[in-house]
C-alpha positions as CSV (number, residue, x, y, z in Angstrom):
1,M,5.5,-15.5,-21.3
2,E,6.1,-14.4,-17.6
3,K,5.0,-10.9,-16.8
4,E,7.3,-8.5,-15.0
5,T,5.8,-7.1,-11.8
6,L,6.9,-4.2,-9.7
7,P,6.9,-5.5,-7.1
8,S,5.7,-9.0,-6.8
9,I,4.1,-10.1,-3.5
10,D,7.0,-12.3,-2.6
11,I,10.4,-10.6,-2.7
12,P,13.0,-13.1,-1.5
13,D,15.7,-10.5,-0.6
14,K,16.0,-8.2,2.4
15,F,16.0,-5.2,0.1
16,S,14.7,-4.1,-3.2
17,I,15.9,-0.8,-4.7
18,G,14.8,0.8,-8.0
19,S,16.1,4.1,-9.3
20,D,14.6,6.3,-11.9
21,I,11.6,4.0,-12.5
22,S,9.8,5.5,-15.5
23,G,6.2,5.3,-16.7
24,E,6.3,2.1,-18.6
25,R,7.7,0.1,-15.7
26,F,5.5,2.0,-13.2
27,K,2.6,0.9,-15.4
28,T,2.9,-2.6,-14.0
29,L,1.2,-1.4,-10.9
30,Q,-2.1,-0.9,-12.9
31,Y,-2.9,-4.3,-11.3
32,P,-3.2,-4.4,-7.5
33,H,0.0,-5.5,-5.7
34,R,0.4,-6.4,-2.1
35,F,3.7,-5.3,-0.6
36,D,4.9,-7.7,2.1
37,M,7.9,-5.5,2.6
38,G,7.8,-2.0,4.0
39,G,9.4,0.9,2.2
40,L,9.4,4.3,0.6
41,M,8.5,5.5,-2.9
42,F,10.0,8.9,-3.9
43,I,8.3,10.8,-6.7
44,K,11.1,12.6,-8.6
45,K,9.0,13.9,-11.5
46,G,5.4,13.8,-12.9
47,E,2.0,13.0,-11.4
48,A,-0.1,9.9,-10.7
49,T,-3.1,8.7,-8.8
50,L,-2.5,5.7,-6.5
51,S,-5.0,3.6,-4.6
52,I,-3.4,2.6,-1.2
53,N,-5.4,0.3,1.0
54,L,-8.7,1.4,-0.4
55,F,-7.9,5.2,-0.4
56,D,-7.1,7.2,-3.5
57,F,-4.2,9.7,-3.4
58,D,-3.0,12.2,-6.0
59,I,0.8,12.2,-6.0
60,K,3.3,14.7,-7.5
61,Q,6.9,15.7,-7.5
62,N,8.7,15.6,-4.1
63,D,6.0,13.4,-2.6
64,I,7.2,10.5,-0.5
65,I,4.9,7.5,-0.1
66,T,5.3,5.4,3.0
67,I,4.5,1.7,2.3
68,L,3.6,-0.2,5.4
69,P,4.0,-4.0,5.2
70,G,0.8,-5.6,3.9
71,S,-0.3,-2.6,1.9
72,I,-2.1,-3.1,-1.4
73,I,-1.3,-0.5,-4.0
74,Q,-2.8,0.0,-7.4
75,L,-2.0,2.7,-10.1
76,K,-5.1,4.4,-11.4
77,Q,-3.4,6.9,-13.7
78,Y,-0.1,8.6,-14.3
79,S,1.6,11.2,-16.5
80,E,4.0,10.1,-19.2
81,D,6.9,11.9,-17.5
82,V,6.6,10.2,-14.2
83,K,9.8,9.1,-12.6
84,L,10.4,7.6,-9.1
85,N,12.7,5.8,-6.8
86,L,11.7,2.8,-4.7
87,L,13.2,1.4,-1.6
88,L,11.7,-1.7,0.0
89,V,13.0,-3.3,3.2
90,S,12.0,-6.7,4.7
91,P,10.1,-6.7,8.0
92,D,13.0,-8.9,9.4
93,F,15.5,-6.2,8.7
94,I,13.3,-3.5,10.4
95,K,12.7,-5.9,13.4
96,N,16.4,-6.1,14.1
97,I,16.8,-2.3,14.4
98,I,16.2,-0.9,17.8
99,L,14.3,2.3,17.6
100,P,13.1,4.5,20.6
101,Q,9.4,4.1,21.4
102,H,8.6,7.7,20.6
103,V,9.3,7.3,16.9
104,F,6.1,5.2,16.5
105,S,3.8,7.9,17.8
106,P,2.9,9.2,14.3
107,F,2.0,5.7,13.2
108,K,-1.8,6.2,12.9
109,F,-1.1,9.5,11.2
110,I,1.1,7.7,8.6
111,Q,-1.6,5.1,8.1
112,L,-4.1,7.8,7.3
113,N,-1.6,9.9,5.4
114,P,0.8,7.7,3.6
115,V,1.6,10.4,1.1
116,L,3.7,13.3,2.3
117,N,4.9,16.3,0.2
118,L,8.4,17.3,1.2
119,E,10.0,20.7,1.1
120,E,12.7,20.9,-1.6
121,N,15.6,20.6,0.9
122,D,14.0,17.7,2.7
123,A,13.4,15.9,-0.6
124,I,17.0,16.3,-1.6
125,L,18.1,14.9,1.8
126,M,15.8,11.9,1.4
127,F,17.0,11.2,-2.1
128,D,20.6,11.4,-0.8
129,F,19.9,9.0,2.0
130,C,18.3,6.5,-0.4
131,S,21.3,6.8,-2.8
132,V,23.8,6.2,0.0
133,F,21.8,3.2,1.2
134,S,21.8,1.8,-2.3
135,Q,25.6,2.3,-2.6
136,I,26.3,0.6,0.7
137,L,24.1,-2.3,-0.2
138,K,25.9,-2.8,-3.5
139,R,29.3,-2.7,-1.8
140,L,28.1,-5.3,0.8
141,E,26.8,-7.6,-2.0
142,Q,30.2,-7.4,-3.7
143,T,32.0,-8.4,-0.5
144,G,29.4,-11.1,0.2
145,K,28.3,-9.7,3.6
146,E,24.7,-9.9,4.6
147,S,24.5,-7.1,7.1
148,S,26.3,-4.0,8.3
149,T,26.1,-1.6,11.2
150,V,26.7,1.1,8.6
151,L,23.7,0.0,6.6
152,K,21.4,-0.2,9.7
153,N,22.6,3.3,10.9
154,T,22.0,4.7,7.4
155,F,18.4,3.3,7.4
156,M,17.9,4.7,10.9
157,S,18.9,8.2,9.7
158,L,16.5,7.9,6.8
159,F,13.8,6.7,9.1
160,Y,14.4,9.5,11.6
161,T,14.2,12.1,8.8
162,L,10.9,10.7,7.6
163,I,9.4,10.7,11.1
164,A,10.5,14.3,11.7
165,A,8.8,15.3,8.5
166,Y,5.6,13.5,9.6
167,E,5.7,15.0,13.1
168,Q,6.1,18.5,11.7
169,K,3.1,17.9,9.4
170,S,0.9,16.3,12.1
171,G,1.8,19.1,14.5
172,N,1.1,21.9,11.9
173,N,-1.9,20.2,10.3
174,N,-4.3,23.0,9.2
175,T,-6.6,20.6,7.4
176,P,-10.3,21.3,8.3
177,A,-11.8,18.8,10.7
178,L,-13.7,16.0,9.0
179,K,-17.5,15.8,9.3
180,R,-18.7,13.0,11.5
181,S,-20.0,11.1,8.5
182,D,-16.6,11.3,6.7
183,E,-14.8,10.2,9.9
184,I,-17.1,7.1,10.1
185,V,-16.4,6.2,6.5
186,R,-12.7,6.6,6.9
187,E,-12.6,4.5,10.1
188,L,-14.8,1.9,8.3
189,R,-12.4,1.6,5.4
190,M,-9.5,1.1,7.9
191,L,-11.5,-1.6,9.7
192,I,-12.5,-3.3,6.5
193,F,-8.9,-3.4,5.4
194,K,-7.9,-5.0,8.7
195,H,-10.7,-7.6,8.9
196,Y,-12.1,-8.2,5.4
197,R,-10.6,-11.7,5.1
198,N,-12.7,-13.0,8.1
199,E,-15.5,-10.5,8.6
200,R,-18.0,-9.5,5.9
201,S,-21.1,-8.5,7.7
202,V,-22.4,-4.9,8.2
203,S,-23.2,-5.7,11.9
204,F,-19.6,-6.6,12.7
205,Y,-18.3,-3.2,11.5
206,A,-21.2,-1.3,13.0
207,E,-20.4,-2.9,16.4
208,K,-16.7,-1.9,16.0
209,L,-17.8,1.7,15.3
210,F,-20.3,1.7,18.2
211,I,-23.2,2.6,15.9
212,T,-26.2,0.6,14.5
213,P,-26.0,-1.3,11.2
214,K,-28.9,0.9,9.9
215,Y,-27.1,4.1,10.7
216,L,-23.8,2.9,9.3
217,S,-25.6,1.9,6.0
218,E,-27.2,5.3,5.8
219,V,-24.0,7.2,6.4
220,V,-22.0,5.2,3.8
221,R,-24.8,5.5,1.2
222,H,-25.0,9.3,1.7
223,A,-21.2,9.8,1.8
224,T,-20.1,7.5,-1.0
225,G,-23.2,6.5,-2.9
226,K,-22.3,2.9,-2.2
227,K,-23.4,0.1,0.2
228,V,-21.3,-1.1,3.1
229,M,-21.1,-4.5,1.3
230,D,-19.7,-2.8,-1.8
231,L,-16.8,-1.4,0.3
232,I,-16.2,-4.8,1.8
233,A,-16.3,-6.5,-1.6
234,G,-13.9,-3.9,-2.9
235,A,-11.3,-5.0,-0.3
236,V,-11.8,-8.7,-1.0
237,L,-11.5,-8.3,-4.7
238,L,-8.5,-6.0,-4.4
239,D,-6.7,-8.8,-2.5
240,A,-7.9,-11.4,-4.9
241,K,-6.6,-9.4,-7.9
242,A,-3.3,-8.9,-6.3
243,Q,-2.8,-12.6,-5.6
244,L,-4.0,-13.6,-9.1
245,K,-1.6,-11.2,-10.8
246,S,1.4,-11.3,-8.5
247,T,1.6,-14.9,-7.2
248,T,1.6,-18.4,-8.5
249,Q,-1.1,-19.4,-5.9
250,T,-3.8,-21.6,-7.3
251,I,-7.4,-20.5,-7.4
252,Q,-8.1,-22.8,-4.6
253,Q,-5.3,-21.4,-2.5
254,I,-6.5,-17.9,-3.1
255,A,-10.0,-18.9,-2.2
256,D,-8.7,-20.4,1.0
257,S,-6.7,-17.3,1.9
258,L,-9.8,-15.2,1.6
259,N,-11.9,-17.6,3.6
260,F,-14.3,-18.7,0.8
261,P,-15.8,-22.2,1.4
262,N,-14.4,-23.5,-1.9
263,S,-13.0,-22.3,-5.3
264,S,-16.4,-22.5,-7.0
265,F,-18.0,-20.1,-4.5
266,F,-15.0,-17.8,-4.9
267,G,-15.2,-18.0,-8.7
268,K,-18.9,-17.0,-8.7
269,Y,-18.3,-14.1,-6.3
270,F,-15.4,-12.8,-8.4
271,K,-17.2,-13.1,-11.7
272,K,-20.3,-11.4,-10.2
273,H,-18.4,-8.3,-9.3
274,I,-15.6,-8.2,-11.9
275,G,-17.4,-9.7,-14.9
276,V,-14.9,-12.4,-15.7
277,S,-13.6,-15.6,-13.9
278,P,-10.5,-15.5,-11.8
279,K,-8.7,-17.6,-14.5
280,V,-9.6,-15.2,-17.3
281,Y,-8.5,-12.2,-15.1
282,R,-5.2,-13.8,-14.4
283,E,-4.4,-14.5,-18.0
284,S,-5.8,-11.1,-19.4
285,E,-3.7,-8.1,-20.1
286,Q,-6.7,-5.9,-19.4
287,E,-7.6,-4.5,-16.0
288,Y,-11.2,-4.9,-14.8
289,Y,-12.8,-2.6,-12.3
């Protein structure tokens, strides 16, 4: 029996909209999922813990999660009363919208802070924009039209509102400065998520951070209790799990996408870290950590 996923890696449409998604449907994200589309997740009620691109975030009511294309998201835990709205937009749709250069200035801040808690009035405004966007899309589908200036302008209004909220937070950010060791670990996680498919050596990441491999290893061990190779493996396995659960790719194709020499090597690597083979993981209802 085919499992329902929310969302699958390959969404054929330009948009995917889900309203009042409850705990049971949200639960499908207990397996890692890669989002090829960008979008927004609005938390209307309840609480949850999400892993987004190797970082864990506690989310609550009136939080908005910005999903950048290529993000891998996994649900760690959630309250039974959780309810959310989801709006996903294809990269092609976004590409065809002309936005002033300045709106991209908070991009790195968004990468590091994908979860933003909104004031009540801002949350209501964002929910309203999402609702209007959904209604316009339904009307276009009924008439058989593929695009609309109104749809693009509505999305731009939604995007501007989001950017304004991020700019306000980044400009009034009273969060204490991170220790140097925490900064290194955070930058390392971002580098790993960017390069893990091709680069898995400690020396590569140390060079990118302008520090020695020995110093990087010491910092990571003291800050996280893990080895650098553990963090790299975590990214590789997260991607592998996402592909196993959310695509019909063969084991060989997944091994190729992750730059393993062959499916046998990939299978041994996966079983060493997860405890079961890729085939068993794909067919199992259980999540392995």
